[in-house]
Each structure stands twice: as C-alpha cells, then as structure tokens.
C-alpha positions as CSV (number, residue, x, y, z in Angstrom):
1,M,-45.6,-25.7,-13.8
2,K,-44.8,-28.6,-16.1
3,T,-42.4,-31.3,-15.0
4,T,-41.5,-34.8,-16.0
5,L,-41.7,-37.7,-13.5
6,E,-40.6,-41.2,-13.7
7,I,-43.3,-43.4,-12.2
8,P,-43.3,-47.2,-12.1
9,D,-45.6,-48.7,-14.7
10,R,-47.8,-50.4,-12.2
11,T,-48.2,-47.3,-10.1
12,F,-49.0,-45.2,-13.2
13,R,-51.7,-47.6,-14.4
14,K,-53.3,-47.7,-10.9
15,A,-53.2,-43.9,-10.6
16,K,-54.6,-43.5,-14.1
17,A,-57.4,-46.0,-13.5
18,T,-58.3,-44.4,-10.1
19,A,-58.4,-40.9,-11.6
20,S,-60.6,-42.2,-14.4
21,A,-62.9,-43.9,-11.9
22,L,-63.1,-40.6,-10.0
23,G,-63.8,-38.7,-13.3
24,I,-60.8,-36.4,-12.9
25,P,-57.7,-36.0,-15.1
26,L,-54.6,-37.7,-14.0
27,R,-53.0,-34.3,-13.5
28,A,-55.6,-33.4,-10.9
29,F,-55.3,-36.8,-9.2
30,V,-51.5,-36.5,-8.8
31,T,-51.9,-32.9,-7.6
32,Q,-54.4,-34.0,-4.9
33,A,-52.1,-36.9,-3.9
34,V,-49.1,-34.6,-3.5
35,E,-51.1,-32.0,-1.6
36,E,-52.4,-34.6,0.8
37,K,-49.0,-36.0,1.4
38,L,-47.6,-32.5,2.0
39,S,-50.4,-31.6,4.4
40,Q,-49.4,-34.5,6.7
41,G,-46.2,-32.5,7.5
42,S,-43.5,-34.1,9.5
43,R,-45.9,-36.5,11.4
44,G,-44.2,-39.8,11.5
45,R,-41.5,-38.8,9.1
46,G,-38.9,-41.6,9.0
47,K,-40.7,-43.5,11.8
48,P,-43.7,-45.3,10.4
49,W,-44.0,-47.5,13.5
50,L,-44.6,-44.4,15.6
51,E,-48.2,-44.0,14.4
52,C,-49.3,-47.3,15.8
53,A,-47.0,-47.0,18.9
54,G,-48.9,-44.0,20.0
55,E,-52.0,-46.1,20.2
56,L,-50.4,-48.0,23.1
57,A,-49.9,-45.0,25.3
58,H,-52.9,-45.9,27.5
59,L,-50.9,-49.0,28.6
60,H,-48.1,-47.1,30.2
61,E,-49.5,-47.2,33.7
62,E,-50.2,-50.9,33.4
63,T,-46.7,-51.6,32.1
64,T,-45.2,-49.6,35.0
65,R,-47.3,-51.5,37.5
66,I,-46.2,-54.9,36.1
67,Q,-42.5,-53.8,36.1
68,K,-42.8,-52.7,39.7
69,I,-44.1,-56.2,40.7
70,I,-41.3,-57.9,38.7
71,D,-38.6,-55.7,40.4
72,E,-40.0,-56.4,43.8
73,E,-40.0,-60.1,43.2
74,F,-36.4,-60.1,42.0
75,E,-35.3,-58.1,45.0
76,Q,-36.3,-61.0,47.3
77,I,-33.7,-63.6,48.2
78,E,-34.9,-67.1,48.4
79,P,-34.0,-68.9,51.7
80,E,-32.0,-71.6,49.8
81,D,-29.9,-68.8,48.2
82,R,-28.8,-67.3,51.5
83,T,-25.3,-68.3,52.7
C-alpha cells in the first residue's frame, strides 16, 4: 500500500542515513520500525515511567519494613508530651 507521511526533516534525514548505512531502502527501514513498534503492543502505553518502575519491585519488602519501623516510632508518645 502506498501512503504519504509527514516526517520532520531531521527525523527523515536520520532515518534515510540509517537505512543507507544498513544497506536497505528507506521503505524497508520504515516498515521494520513500524513493525517493531507494533510488536511491543500495549506494554507501557501512555506510561513510559512504568518500564523503569518495574525494576524497583524487588525493593517492596524493604520499603514495607522501613515503613513499619517509622509507624512504630510515631506511635510512641514521648514522656514530655504526656499530660
């Protein structure tokens, strides 16, 4: 299928240069780029921060432990505060 796309000049030049360096036509390079993007599916759609946030999942237990200590400390009433 043929179509017309508006691509910023800088992006077009980079894409054309990259395709040339790979030894493939620009048409093939753009097709590969679109297919790669489509294969990613809905992963992280609209939430780019989610990809890196998932890397912190291993800290959940430590965060919970620290929060428990903080909560316990704040539950204690200092002697000078008792009336």
